[in-house]
N, C-alpha and C positions, 0 to 999 in steps of 0.2 A: 374517373376509375372505376373497378369493378366491383361491381351487385351480386352475392353472392344470393340462390336461386334455390328453395331445398321444398320439394313437396315431393310425396311419391306416383299422385295424380300429373302426367304428362301433359292433359289439360290445362292443367292450372296451373302447370309452370309458363304454357306457351301464352297462358289471356294475361300473368307475372311480369313476362316480356317482352310483348309487347305493348302492354302499360306502363315498362320502365326507358322502352328505347328512348323516345321524346323528350326526354332528361339529357343536358346538354353536359359532353362529359361522363356520361357514367352506360359502360358496358356491362352488362347482365350474362352473366353465365348460371345456365340452369344446371341441377340434377333434384334423381326421383329417387337417390340411395346415401343414405345421411354415411360414409364408407366412404364413400368417391367424392362428399363434398372438405368433407372432413381433412382427406388428401388434396385436394386443390389449396384449400388452407392455408395447412400449414407451408408451403409450398410458396402459397405465391403473399404473405400474411400482407407485407409490404402495399401492397396494390387493391387490396379488399378496403372498397367503405361505408361500406353498410349490408348488413343480410339478414335478410330474411328466411323464414323456416313453419313451415307448418307444423299441429303439435300433435295429429296425429295420425303419422304412421306404424307399422307395421314390426320393422325394425330393434329404431331408435325414435319414442316420441321426440317432439319440440324441444319440452327443458332439457332432455338428456342430450342430443344434442348442444343449446346452450353451455351445458356446463363444459362440454369436451371441446365447444370450443373457442371456451374464455380460457384453457390452462394452454394453450396458441401461444407461445413468446410473439407479443406483434399485433392480437387479439385485445387486450386486456381490455380495450380501452373503444373498438370498434359497435357502432350500433349496432344491436341487434331488435329485429322484430319480429313478431311472435304472430302465425295468422289461426286465428281458431273460429268456427261457428261456435264452442263452448262457449257460454256467457259464466259462468264462477269463476267466485273472485277465491275463492284456494289455488284452483289453479292461477290464475296475477301475481296471487302474488309468493306461488311458488314460483313462477318463469323469472319475474323478480328479483327474487334471489338469487337465482341461478344467474341473470345477469344479465336477463331480455333489458330491452332500456325502452318499446312500444310495442305498440299492440297493433293488428289490423284483424276485421269482420270477417266472414262470409256472410254475403259475397261477395266482394273486393270490387271497391267503385277507384277505377282508374284515375280521375284525376286526386282523389284520394292517396291514390298510393302517391299517383307524382310530387305532392303537392309533403307527401312527409318524408321521403324517401331522398325529395333536393335540401331537403331542411336535414336531414338528419347528415346527408353529403358534407353542406357547409361544418356541420361539426365536426365532422373530423377531419376537412379540409383545416378547420382552424387549428385544430387537435396536433395536426403533419406541423405544420405551422410554428406553436410556439413548440412541439419537440424541437428542431431546426433550429431555432432560434438557440434555444438551450444550450441543444449543441455548441452549437458555436459559442456561448460562453464562454462555455464551460472552456473549448480550446485555450479562447484568451485568456481565459485567469491561469492555465495553468501555462501558458507561453508567459507570464506575466508574473509567475512563481516560479518560472527555469531562469527566469533574468536577473530576479531576486539573487539563488539559490546560488547561479557563479557571480554575481558582485562578492555575496558573502562569501564563496569559494577564493574568488581573490583577492579579497581582503587576507582573510587568512592566512593564506602566499607569503602576501606581500607583509604578514607582522610574522612569518615564521622568519621568514628573513631575515628580519632585521635581529633576532636572536640567531640566527646561522651565521653573520658579523664577528661574532663573538666567541664561537668553539667551532672550529673548523667540522667537526662530526655531527654538531645538529641536525642539518641538512639530512642530512643519509637517518639517519638516530629516526628522526621523529616518522619518516618514511618508514621506513622498516615495523616501529612497533606498533601504525595505523597500518600495515599487513599481515600484521602477528594479531593482531586485536577484531579485523577483519575473519582469522583463522578460529578462535576461540567463539567471536561470537558467532558466527554458523554450526562451529558443531557443540553450543548449545542454544542452539535450535533457533535463532533470530531470524529474519525477514530479508530481504534485502534492502527494504526501505532503512528497516533499524541498524543492518548491518554499516549504509553507508555515511546514515549520521555520527553513529560511534564514531567508524572507525576519525570522520570530518575534525571530530570535537575532539579526539585520543591525540591530531597532531598540537593540540594548543599545552596538552598535559605538564609541559616546565617552562612553559612563557612568565613567570613568577622568575627563576634563573637570571633576568635581564635585569634585575632590581640586586643580583648576586656579583663584590669589584671581584676581576677579574683575578688578585691576587691569591684569593680563595677560589673560583670557581674554576683557571688551570692549573691550579696548584700539582705541583708535580709530585711534593709527600701529601705524611699524613696530613689532613687538620688537627689539629689543636680542639676541642671540647670550644672554647669560647669558635674560631671560627667553624666547627659541626653546625652549629647553637646558627650561625649567619646562614648559612645553608639553609637549613630545614624550613627556614623562615619562607625557602620560597613557594611553599605549596601554600599557606595561606595571602601570602603577595600575590598568587595566581588566581586566586580565588577572586581575592574584590577585584580583578583587574580586569576581567570577567564580568561580576556579575551583575554587574547593572547597564547592562547590554538587555535589550528588548526582543536580543536572536535567540530562538532554542537550541540552535547548535551552540552560539556562548556558555546562556545559561547549562547545556550541559557539559560544555570543555572547565565552568565555569564545579562542577562537581566534581570532576576526576580532581584538578587540577589538585583541589585540598581533599582529594580518599587516597588517591594513589599511591601513597606512601603509606598509607597505615597497611595492619595487617593483622592476621585472621585469628589470631590469640591477643590482640589489645596492645601489644609493649612498638605499634608504627606511632606515627605523628600524622599532621599534629592534634589531634584530639583524641587522643588512644580508644579511639572504637576498635569495635570488635566482633567476628563474625559475621551473621548479616547485617546487621548494625551500617554497616560498610558501605555504602551505594557500588549496588553488580558491576555497574559501568567501570568505579574504580577498583574491585577488585581484579577485574579482565584485564586489565588496563594494568596494572600487579604485577602480572603475569610477564606481562612481553615487552615491558619496558628494562623488567630486574633482567627476564634475558639474553636482552640485545645491550646491557649493558656487559651484562659479566663478557658475552662472544664480543666485547668490541675492545680495541685498542684502548687507549686513555691516556695521559702525561704518567696518569699515577698508577696501570699497571698494563698487563701482558692482555691478549685477550682471550678469555676459556675457550682450549674443546670444547665445540656442539658438545657432546657424551657427557663430558664436567658437565656442562650448566644444564643440562636436560638430568642429569640424581642430584642436582640444586635442586629443580626442582620437586624432584621426588620428592627427595627427604624433606623439603621444604614446606608440603604440603599438610593444611590443615596446621600448622602453627604458623607459618609467611605468609602464605597463598591457601585464599581459597579452593581447594582438591579438585570442586568440580570442574572451575577454570583450567586449573592445573591438566588432566584428564581431557577435556576436550582441544587442550593444547598439544598434547602429544597426540592426538587422534588421529591428528592434520599432520605429522611427525613426515613426512615425506616433504611436504611445502612448507615448510616449516622451514627443512636443507637448504629446497631451492632457495627463497626468500632470502634466509642468513645468506648464500654464496651471491647475491646480488641480481635479482630476478625480480620485477616487480608481480606481487601475486596474482596481476593478470594476466604477465603472461607464462606466471605459473599453473 
């Protein structure tokens, strides 16, 4: 490890370097100008194991140098020794507050220098080893989390494939809805990770439909009031299916399942929530889900042109939909068109 030595007197530096050279693994570098020492420190922060600075220097005193050195990334915990012939308690207190670790009195005893610096270098080595161990643990944790998330995504995919067997368009629908959700979340300022979580959770928004009989789910004509009531129960059933999971994604999906059919004006289902009482996740998915439903062919209807579906969103912003979510969706319209044409969001 390198020992940075700073003293405006060249002879003092020569004596300090001579005292340090016998220390195994210690490579002293001496400077007479604080500015030069700081440049070296900024360019070699991970190599420096200890810094030794004089106090009484004309351009920058030792306390000022310590403050400057402590602001350099990577040197926050490197031991700093201040050398001085002044034995004032107030000065030592100021140096400690600036970040000094230890003191040496002039004239310095070479044996004392070697003993103190040897101990301080051992302290730096121990700290660096602890840092390395913490970084290794962080990498291991990140790898474990990635594995868990991959398994979680796989389970979600399998669950959605089960739903897809009952509705030939379900797989394409949930993929497009997830892409639209990502565009809305992006327009609302969600971070990348928050977008990812919301998109993944949105794929389960209609999981409750697995409980809806085929005669209702695939019916070509309009639903009777009783059939409509049965269909609407899928929102609450989806919430119950998902909410018992300890997974954060599943909890978010449960929130979406229960709220994506609520309406801004309170006329939606299952709970008649209104305005911001509706979770933001549900408000976002509502826009994406309705737009895709309108622009997709279903057993009971033909697909709407994109322009008509867009006009529907605009006309119902502030009544059916959260106007901010609609605005965010429309602000990404060119990407919406590409997703609707069959491109994935990543390709778009």
